[in-house]
matplotlib code that plots the C-alpha trace (Angstrom):
import matplotlib.pyplot as plt

x = [77.6, 75.1, 77.0, 80.3, 78.8, 77.6, 81.1, 82.7, 80.2, 80.9, 84.7, 84.3, 82.1, 84.6, 87.5, 85.8, 83.7, 80.3, 77.6, 77.8, 81.5, 81.1, 78.2, 80.2, 83.1, 80.8, 78.5, 75.3, 73.0, 73.7, 70.4, 71.6, 74.8, 72.8, 70.5, 73.5, 75.0, 71.6, 71.4, 74.8, 73.9, 70.7, 72.4, 75.3, 73.3, 75.4, 75.8, 78.7, 78.7, 77.8, 75.9, 75.9, 74.7, 78.2, 80.3, 80.0, 82.5, 83.1, 81.8, 83.9, 82.1, 82.5, 86.2, 86.4, 84.1, 86.2, 89.3, 87.6, 85.9, 89.3, 90.7, 87.9, 88.1, 91.8, 91.7, 89.2, 91.4, 94.4, 92.2, 91.2, 94.9, 95.8, 93.0, 93.9, 97.7, 97.8, 94.9, 95.6, 95.9, 92.7, 90.8, 91.8, 95.3, 95.6, 99.1, 100.2, 103.7, 105.7, 105.7, 109.3, 110.0, 106.7, 107.5, 111.0, 110.8, 107.5, 105.2, 107.1, 107.5, 103.8, 102.9, 104.9, 103.3, 99.8, 100.7, 101.7, 98.5, 95.6, 92.9, 94.2, 93.0, 95.9, 95.5, 98.6, 98.3, 101.3, 101.4, 103.9, 101.0, 101.2, 97.9, 96.1, 96.2, 93.2, 90.7, 91.6, 91.6, 95.1, 96.7, 100.3, 102.3, 105.8, 107.5, 110.9, 112.7, 112.6, 109.2, 107.3, 106.0, 102.7, 100.8, 101.7, 104.1, 107.1, 109.7, 112.8, 113.0, 115.7, 117.6, 117.0, 120.4, 120.9, 123.3, 124.7, 124.4, 124.3, 123.9, 126.9, 125.6, 125.8, 129.3, 130.4, 130.0, 130.5, 133.2, 132.3, 132.5, 135.6, 134.2, 130.8, 131.7, 132.1, 128.3, 128.1, 129.3, 125.8, 124.1, 122.3, 118.6, 117.3, 115.0, 112.3, 111.5, 114.8, 114.9, 116.7, 116.2, 119.7, 121.7, 123.1, 124.9, 127.9, 130.6, 134.3, 136.5, 137.2, 133.5, 133.4, 130.1, 130.2, 127.3, 127.3, 125.5, 124.3, 123.3, 121.1, 118.2, 115.8, 113.8, 111.4, 109.4, 109.2, 112.0, 110.7, 110.7, 114.3, 115.4, 113.9, 115.5, 118.8, 118.7, 118.1, 121.2, 119.5, 122.0, 123.2, 120.6, 120.7, 118.2, 117.4, 119.7, 116.9, 115.2, 118.3, 120.1, 119.2, 120.0, 123.5, 123.9, 122.9, 125.0, 122.2, 123.3, 126.8, 127.4, 129.4, 131.5, 131.8, 134.6, 132.2, 129.4, 126.0, 123.0, 120.5, 117.1, 115.6, 112.7, 110.0, 106.9, 104.1, 101.0, 98.4, 99.4, 98.5, 99.6, 99.9, 100.0, 97.7, 99.8, 98.8, 100.4, 103.5, 103.9, 103.7, 106.3, 108.7, 108.2, 109.0, 112.0, 113.4, 113.1, 114.8, 117.7, 118.2, 119.2, 121.5, 125.2, 126.5, 126.6, 125.8, 129.2, 129.9, 128.4, 125.1, 126.9, 128.5, 125.4, 124.1, 120.4, 117.9, 114.1, 112.4, 109.4]
y = [90.5, 91.9, 95.2, 93.5, 91.7, 95.1, 96.6, 93.6, 94.1, 97.8, 97.2, 94.6, 97.0, 99.9, 97.7, 96.1, 99.1, 97.5, 95.6, 92.8, 92.2, 92.4, 90.0, 87.5, 87.6, 87.4, 84.7, 86.7, 88.6, 92.1, 93.1, 91.9, 93.9, 97.0, 96.4, 96.1, 99.4, 101.1, 99.9, 101.4, 104.7, 104.9, 104.0, 106.5, 109.2, 109.7, 108.6, 106.2, 105.6, 107.5, 105.0, 104.8, 102.0, 100.4, 101.4, 102.8, 105.5, 106.5, 109.9, 112.0, 110.5, 107.1, 107.5, 108.4, 105.6, 103.1, 104.1, 103.5, 100.3, 98.9, 99.7, 98.0, 94.9, 94.7, 95.1, 92.3, 90.1, 90.8, 89.8, 86.6, 85.8, 86.4, 84.1, 81.4, 81.7, 78.4, 79.2, 79.3, 82.6, 83.5, 86.5, 88.7, 90.3, 93.0, 94.1, 96.8, 96.6, 98.2, 96.2, 95.4, 94.3, 92.5, 90.4, 89.6, 89.1, 89.9, 87.8, 84.5, 85.3, 86.0, 82.9, 80.8, 82.6, 82.0, 78.3, 78.0, 79.6, 78.1, 79.6, 83.1, 84.9, 87.1, 89.8, 91.3, 94.3, 95.3, 99.0, 101.9, 104.1, 105.0, 103.8, 105.3, 102.4, 103.5, 104.6, 101.8, 99.1, 97.8, 96.2, 96.6, 98.4, 97.9, 101.0, 101.7, 105.0, 107.7, 108.2, 111.4, 112.3, 110.5, 109.0, 105.5, 103.3, 102.4, 99.7, 99.4, 95.8, 95.9, 97.7, 97.8, 98.0, 98.8, 97.3, 98.4, 95.8, 95.0, 92.0, 90.2, 91.1, 94.8, 94.4, 92.6, 95.8, 98.5, 99.4, 98.5, 101.6, 101.6, 104.3, 105.7, 108.9, 106.8, 106.4, 110.0, 108.5, 107.0, 103.7, 103.9, 103.0, 106.1, 105.3, 108.0, 106.9, 108.5, 112.1, 113.4, 110.7, 111.1, 110.9, 107.6, 107.6, 105.5, 105.4, 104.8, 102.5, 105.4, 106.1, 109.2, 109.8, 109.8, 111.6, 110.3, 112.1, 109.4, 109.5, 107.4, 107.9, 105.5, 106.4, 104.0, 104.0, 100.3, 98.3, 95.1, 96.7, 98.0, 94.5, 93.0, 95.6, 95.2, 91.4, 91.9, 94.1, 97.4, 99.1, 99.6, 99.4, 100.5, 98.3, 96.7, 93.8, 91.5, 91.9, 90.9, 88.6, 85.4, 87.1, 87.9, 84.4, 82.7, 85.1, 86.8, 90.1, 91.1, 93.2, 96.3, 98.7, 96.1, 98.0, 100.8, 100.9, 101.4, 103.4, 102.1, 102.8, 101.8, 99.3, 99.9, 98.1, 100.6, 99.9, 102.0, 103.0, 100.2, 99.2, 95.5, 94.2, 91.3, 88.2, 87.9, 91.3, 90.8, 87.3, 88.7, 91.4, 88.7, 86.5, 89.5, 90.5, 87.0, 86.9, 90.2, 89.3, 85.9, 87.6, 90.3, 89.7, 88.2, 90.9, 94.0, 95.6, 97.9, 97.4, 98.9, 101.4, 102.9, 103.1, 106.3, 106.9, 108.6, 109.0, 107.8, 109.8]
z = [117.6, 115.1, 115.0, 114.4, 111.4, 110.1, 110.6, 108.7, 106.0, 105.7, 105.6, 102.9, 100.9, 101.3, 100.2, 97.2, 96.0, 95.6, 97.4, 94.8, 95.4, 99.2, 99.0, 97.0, 99.5, 102.6, 101.2, 101.5, 99.1, 97.9, 99.4, 102.8, 102.4, 101.6, 104.6, 107.0, 105.7, 106.1, 109.7, 110.5, 108.8, 110.8, 114.1, 113.7, 111.9, 108.8, 105.2, 104.8, 101.0, 97.9, 95.9, 92.1, 89.7, 89.6, 92.5, 96.0, 97.2, 100.8, 102.0, 104.3, 107.3, 105.7, 105.5, 109.2, 110.1, 108.1, 110.1, 113.4, 112.1, 111.1, 114.4, 116.3, 114.2, 114.4, 118.2, 118.4, 116.2, 118.6, 121.6, 119.8, 119.1, 122.8, 123.9, 121.4, 120.7, 118.9, 116.6, 112.9, 111.2, 109.4, 108.0, 105.1, 104.7, 102.1, 101.0, 98.6, 97.1, 94.2, 91.0, 90.5, 94.1, 94.1, 91.1, 92.1, 95.8, 97.6, 95.4, 96.0, 99.7, 100.2, 98.2, 100.6, 103.5, 102.2, 101.6, 105.2, 106.5, 104.4, 106.5, 105.7, 102.6, 101.2, 98.6, 97.1, 94.9, 92.8, 91.7, 91.9, 93.1, 96.7, 98.1, 101.1, 103.5, 105.6, 103.0, 100.6, 103.3, 103.2, 106.2, 105.0, 102.4, 101.2, 99.9, 98.4, 98.8, 101.4, 103.1, 103.5, 107.0, 107.8, 110.7, 109.5, 111.4, 109.4, 109.9, 107.7, 106.5, 103.8, 101.1, 97.4, 95.7, 92.0, 89.6, 86.2, 83.5, 79.8, 77.6, 76.1, 72.6, 73.4, 74.9, 71.8, 69.8, 72.4, 74.9, 78.5, 80.8, 82.9, 85.3, 85.9, 84.1, 80.9, 80.9, 79.5, 76.2, 75.4, 75.2, 78.5, 78.9, 80.8, 83.8, 84.0, 87.5, 88.7, 89.7, 87.7, 85.1, 83.5, 86.7, 88.1, 91.5, 92.5, 95.1, 94.7, 96.9, 99.2, 99.9, 97.7, 95.9, 92.1, 90.3, 86.8, 84.0, 81.6, 78.0, 75.7, 73.3, 75.0, 78.1, 79.9, 83.2, 83.7, 85.2, 83.7, 80.2, 80.7, 81.8, 78.6, 76.4, 78.0, 77.6, 73.9, 73.6, 73.8, 76.0, 79.6, 82.4, 86.0, 87.7, 91.1, 91.7, 92.8, 89.4, 87.3, 89.7, 87.8, 84.5, 85.8, 87.2, 83.9, 81.7, 79.8, 81.5, 82.6, 85.7, 84.9, 87.1, 89.8, 91.5, 92.4, 95.0, 93.5, 94.6, 97.1, 98.5, 101.9, 101.9, 104.5, 105.8, 106.6, 108.6, 110.5, 114.0, 116.4, 119.8, 118.8, 115.3, 114.4, 113.9, 110.2, 109.6, 111.7, 110.1, 106.6, 107.5, 108.8, 105.7, 103.4, 105.6, 105.6, 101.8, 101.3, 103.6, 101.9, 98.7, 100.1, 100.3, 97.1, 94.4, 96.3, 96.1, 99.1, 102.5, 103.5, 105.7, 102.7, 100.5, 99.0, 99.3, 97.1, 96.7, 93.5, 92.6]

ax = plt.figure().add_subplot(projection="3d")
ax.plot(x, y, z, "-o")
ax.set_aspect("equal")
plt.show()
């Protein structure tokens, strides 16, 4: 039992980056946290953390030790769930997700999930950076786009579809594009997250791909900023439908090129390889999946089977 407490202390320190932060989360003193880490280091004969005055970083041995510690603690959690299937979800669940999808869909879904499980502490980090789940202590990551090869387990949970849109004020003074190729005439808000940035992909009614070279004198790397600029009449944007769905519904943005299928990207849930997922992780995945599917059909254009797919750097 003592060693399990030490492992939990080490994991908390590795996740939070300092003895003080781990002590606050665990309800003990920073001195006690340091003592528990020292006992682990003495027992296993290796230095787990590089200590500085402000933060503690994992050593190479510490990174390997963290991976094994997480596996042990998760296996014990699964055993506890098997022994008490009706027991409320508890512990800590750390999730990483991309900013735009997180704001539009995942954040509200996880808030409802946390509300339904008050004994569970949920941490949602929104960033377009691809975190290292093991070394940074995340239980689950949601990622958009094609995935590189890795040891992580992935499960496709949805599709992020884009839509072409502009504000009524912009359309009042400019011609709306009749086909994707008209986007070469200018007025587009270039999304620097695309690769290449000035290419937007569509599909015609026959399922043929259309690669449209677009033009515009404004380039941005934030979907939220592009949405704001588009709503103010700053040009044509090509954005995730989930982000602008309410804007289209209330008329502050107008969907363009509705006779053409739009680009799409797969949405995956990623987690460390495990034989059986803890219920808190599988439950969060189901909550996010349900939320993604709830918003799908209305304005997505062509069916998922006819979508194009691309990787966003």
